[in-house]
N, C-alpha and C positions, 0 to 999 in steps of 0.2 A: 404728331401721330402719323404712323404709316397709313398710306391709303388702303392697305389691306388689313388694318386692325379690325377685330371682330365687331367693333361698334359701327364700322363703316361698311364692312364686307361680309355679307351673309354666307353661311355654309352652303345654302342652295340658292343659286342665282335664278331670277325669273326667266321665262321663255324668251322675253323680249326686253332688251335693256341697252342703254348707252354706256360706253366707256369714254368718259369725257376727259379732256386735257391729257391725252395719251401722247407720248413722245415716240415717234417711229424713226428708226435709223435712216439716214439719208441714202444709204446703199440700197434700201428697199423701197423707198418712196421719195421722190424729189420734193423736198420741203425747204423753205428758207430756214437758216439757222435759228434755233430757239423756238420755232413755231410748233404748236401741238395740233392734234386733230381729235375728233370724236368718232368712235366706231360704233355703229348700231349692230348689235347681235340679235338675230331673230331666228328661232328654230334651229339653232346650232350653226348658223352661217353668218358671215359678215354681210349684212344687208345694205349698208351704206357707209361711206367715210366722208365726213363733213368737217368744215373748219371748227364748228362748235355743235353742241348737242341742242337741237331746237325743242326738245321735249317730246311728249307723246309716248314716252316709255320711262321706266325707272332709269335713273341716272346715277352712275358711280364716278365720282371725281377722282381721277388717278393722280392729280396734282403733279403732272410731269413725269410720272413713272414710265419706264421703257416697255414697249410692246414689241414682241418679236413673233414671227411665225414659228411653229414647232421646228425643232432641229432635225437635220438629216445627216447621218454619219456615213460618209462614203468609204471609210477604210477602217475595218475592225477585224479582230481574230477571235471570235467568240469561242471557237473550239479549244483555244489555248488559254482563255481567260481563267484567272484564279488557279493556275497550276501551282502557285506557291502554297496555296491551302492544301494541295494534294501532296506536298512534300518536296517539290522541286525548289531550286534556288536560282537567283539571278546569275547570269553567266558573264555579263559585261562585254561580250564579244558576239557579233551577229552570227558567225558560223558555228561557234561553240554552242550558242542557244539553239540554232537549227538542229545540230547533231543531238543535243540533249533531248529535244522534243521528239525527234524521230525515234530515238531509243525508247521513249516513253509511250509511243502509240500502243504497244502491246498491252499496256496496263489499263487502257481506257475501256470503260464499260458504258452501256446505255444509261444506267442509273447515275453514274458520275457525270456524264456529259449533260444530262438533263438538269442535274443539280447546279453545275457551274454555269451553264448557258442560261437557265431559267433565272438564276440570281442576277446575271448580267442584264437580261431583258427587263427585269423589274427595276433595276437600278437606272437604266436608260430611260424608262418610262417616267420614273419619278423626277428625273432631271429635265424632262420636256422633249424627248426625242420621239419622233413619229415614224421614222424609217431608218433602217440600218442595212448597209452592205457589208457582209462578212465573208471572209475567205475560209476555205476548207482545204487543207492539204490533201492532195489526191495522188498518193504514191504510185499507183498502178493504173495508167490510162486505159489498159485493156479490160479493167474491171468495170463493166457497164453499170452495175448497181451503185458504184461509188463506195467510198470508205464509210465506216460506221458513223463518223461525225456528220457526214453529208446526209445520211438517212435520218439521223436524229434531228438535224436542223430543218429538214424538209417537213418532218412531222410537227415541229414547233412552229414553223411558218404557218401551217394551217391553224394550229391552236391559238396563235397570237393574232390572227387576222382581226382587224378592227381596232387593235391597240398599237402594235408596232408592225409596220410592213417590212418583212424580211426579204432581202435580196441576197442570193447565195452565189458565190463565185469560186470556181476551182482555183487551186494554187499548186502548180508543179513547175519544175525546172524546164526551161526552153528546150533543153536537149532531149526531153521525153517526146518531143514531136518528131524525132528522127524515125520512129516506128510509125509509118503512115497509117497502117491498119488500126493500131491501138489508139492513135490520136483521133482517127475518125470515129471509132467506137465511143470514145469519151465525149467528143463534140456532139454526136447524135444524142447521147444521154443527157448532156447539158441542155440541148434544145428541147427535149421532151419534158424536162423538169423546169424549164424557164430559168435556167442558170446562165452564167456568163463564163467566158473563157479567160482565166487568169493565169499568168505566167511569170516566173521569176527569171529575170535576165541578169545574171550575176557577172562580176568582172571576169573576162576571158570566156564568156559563154559563146557557144556556136551560133552567132547571129544569122548564119545562113538559113536557119529554120524560121526566121521571122516571117518571110512571105507565106509559109504554110499556115501560120497563125491567121493571117488575113484571108487566105483561101478558105479555111475552115469557118471563120466568122461569117464570110459572105455566103457560103454554102448553107450554113445552118442558122443564119440570122442571129448571131451572138454578139453581144458587146465584148470588147477586148479590154483587158485590165492588166497592166504590167507593173510588177515590182522591179524597179530599174535603178541602177547606179546608187545603191545604198552603201556608199563608201566615199572616201575623200582622197582618191588617187587620181590626180588630174589627167594622166595619159589615157585613162579609160573612161569614155563617155558614150555608153550604148544608146542613150536616148536619141542621139542624132540619127541612128539607123531607123528607129521607130518613127521619128518625125518625118523622115523622107518617105517611108512607106505610107504613113498616114496621109501625107499630102497627095500622093498618087491615088490613094484609095478614096479621097474625099469626094471625088466625082460620083462615087457609088454609095456615098453615105457613111463610110467607115472612119473617116477622119474624126468627125465629131462624136463618134461612138467609141472612142478609145480614150482611156485615162491612164496616166502614168503616176504612180506613187513613189515617194522618196526623192529621187533625182538629186540627192545631196551633193554629188560631185559638181553640179552647176555652180555651187557657192564658192568653190575653190579654184575654178578655172581662171586663166588670165582674162581680162575684160574683153579683149577682142574675140577670143574663142567663145566665151560665155554669150556675148551679144549675138554672134553668128548663130549659135544653137538656139537661142531664144527667138530669134527671127524665124528660124525654120519651124519651131514649135508653134509660133503664132500663125504661120501660114498653113499649118497642118490641120488646125482645128482641135488639137489635143486639149484635154483637161488635165491639169496638174493637181496632185494632192500633196500637201505639206504635212508632215507628221511630227510636230514639235516634241511631244513627250519622249517617244522611243528613240528618235534620232539624236536628240540632245544627250540622251543617256548613253547610247551605244557608240556614237562616233568619237573618234580620236582617243579611243582606249588603247590602241595598239602601239603607241610610242612610249617606250620604257623611260623611266627616270634614270638620270646618271648616277643616282644613289640607290644601291641595291636595297630592296625591301621597302622603298619609299614610294608612295603613290604620287603620280604626276597630275597636276591640274590640266584638264584639256585646254588646248589653245584654239581649236577651230570649231565652228558651229556646224551642227548637222542639219542645216536648213537649206532648202533651195532658195534662190534669190527672188523672194516674193515681190519686192518693190519693182524690180526690173520686169518680172513677168506681168505684173499688174499694169505697168505703163504700156505694155504691148497689147493689152486686151485679152491676154490668155486667161481662160476660165480657171479659177483657182479655188480650191477647197482646203480647209483644215480638217483633219480627222483624228479620232482617238487612238487608232492603231492598237498596240498591245496593252493589256492591263493586268498587273499583278501576276506575271509569268516570267519565264527565264529571260525574255527580251527586255522587260521593263518592270521594276518592282512596285510601281505606283499606278496612277490613272484610275478613273472611275466612270468612264463612258459619259463624261459631262462636257459637252462641246462649248459651253460658256467658259468653263475653266480652261479648256484647250485654247480658246481665243485669248484668254487672259495671259496664258503662258506665251503664246505667239506674240502678243503685244509687247511683252518684255523682251523676248529673245530677238525679235526682228524689228523692234523699235517702231511699232505701228502707231501712228498718230490717230487719236480719236477712234480707237479700234471698233467700238460698238457701232458708232454712227457710220463709219466708212468701210468697215470690213464685215459687217453682219451677214452679208450675202454668202461668205465663204462657208458658213455652217448652216445655211438655210436654203436659199434659192438656187445657188450654183450647183451643189450636189443633187438637189431635187431635179434640176434640169437635166443633168447627165443621166439620172435614173428614169427620166420620163414621168415624173410624178406631178400631180396638179399643184403641189406646193411650190413649183417653179415660178408661179405667178406672184408669190409673196402675199402681201396684204392687199386685197382688192375686194370690191363688192362681188358677192357670189361665192367666194371661197369658204371652205369649212373653217369654223372658228377654233382651230387647233392653235393655241397661243401659249407663249411664255411671257409672263408679266413680271417685271422686276421693279422694286421701288426706287432703284437708282435712276437719277435724272440725266446723268452724264456718263461717259465712258469711265471716268475716274471712279464714280460711285458704284457703277455696276461691276467693274472688274476688280475694284478694291475689296468688295464683298460679294462675290458671285453667288454664294448660297443664301445670302441674307434676305429672307422674306419672299423668296421666289414663289410665284403662283403658276401652276400649270393648268390650262383649260383644254379640255377635249370636247369638241362639238359644243363649245360655249359654256360648259360646266366644269367646275373644279373636280380634280381627281378625288375619288373617295379617300377617306383618311388613311386607310390601310395601304393605299397605292401611292400616296403623296410623298412619303419619305422613303429613301433607299433602304433596302433590307439590311438587317444587322449581320455583320461579318460572322458572328457565331453560328449562323445557319450553315456556313460552309464547313464547320468542324465535322470531321468524319466523312467528308464527301468522297473520299477513297477508302472503301472498307478494307 
């Protein structure tokens, strides 16, 4: 019988209780293999972590079930999410998808954005996510009020406070920093709204504007967030320019305040060049975000089959070299990236499923035990959240409990029997299951 069977697991948990025989991933708490702990939850917080439950409160035996802190998603695109429900189609090519979405901006309305983004937030909450960083395309940096999606997300940020903490990051091409006045206007607006400066550094981008990004970040106290090297063309590796600047800026605190997403090209460089760049990244303090869903789908589509009209199976992975990055101590996160839009036709903002995909694609051994920090404490640390401390006495009992006792059991059935606790209590029944896709019907009137 599952430890969460109704006969063992009440709908409403007491104010003070023990979760006994809980299995905590080694990446979050150093424990000898196979050992379990007991967590005392009191008043919505973890009051103690002990080898066993000594009594003094109600005790629920988890029988080795896995306990994780709530998930933190460092890389999403909520403004684009579920555009397939609005009538768009997958493009199979990064730049074709970019062009298609840019063309679609004019059709976006506040009502549609609220429907699509609200659906995404409810989905993420049901899966156990407590914080999300999302990007918003900012086509005109001179527009201080930001685009419609930015304004809608800021309103939703206030409305969702206490359920999901939203962090909002601009996304514009690096060449848009060439206009110093417009770039300064945007940076000032980001600072006033507690946003972050996000930039797309595409192949052949004018990297001479990267120093200006760091100047703006320092002047307005902004985190820096780069989409970089989302391709598999070895001669072009712009992340090296960012790493060198971040290393120089580290003395002023901006190396560790910079994250780079994608960096797919690192996976196809020759070993010597790859290792040299990874060493620079390790010295810079950069955080890297790997996006298995979208990059496995988009990358290596550009090489045609020798047989006209016949699809070609991709040969190369769209993943950055996570094992080599890990070996150097580079902070590493996995993120959801796009979901059900022209960039990727799947995804569901479920970081446990993202970890399961990464485990297969990157051959991660014992992924839940050894890599759970990539979807919890590491992204929380970059965003400056208290969840960076993981499971410890004093932290809020925002937890994800899974009946699986091993990585194989958890990742083999990531949705099976999962329980999400917020401040020590189960989510209400209407919040515990992801919303039905039929709610998106007619999202674009």
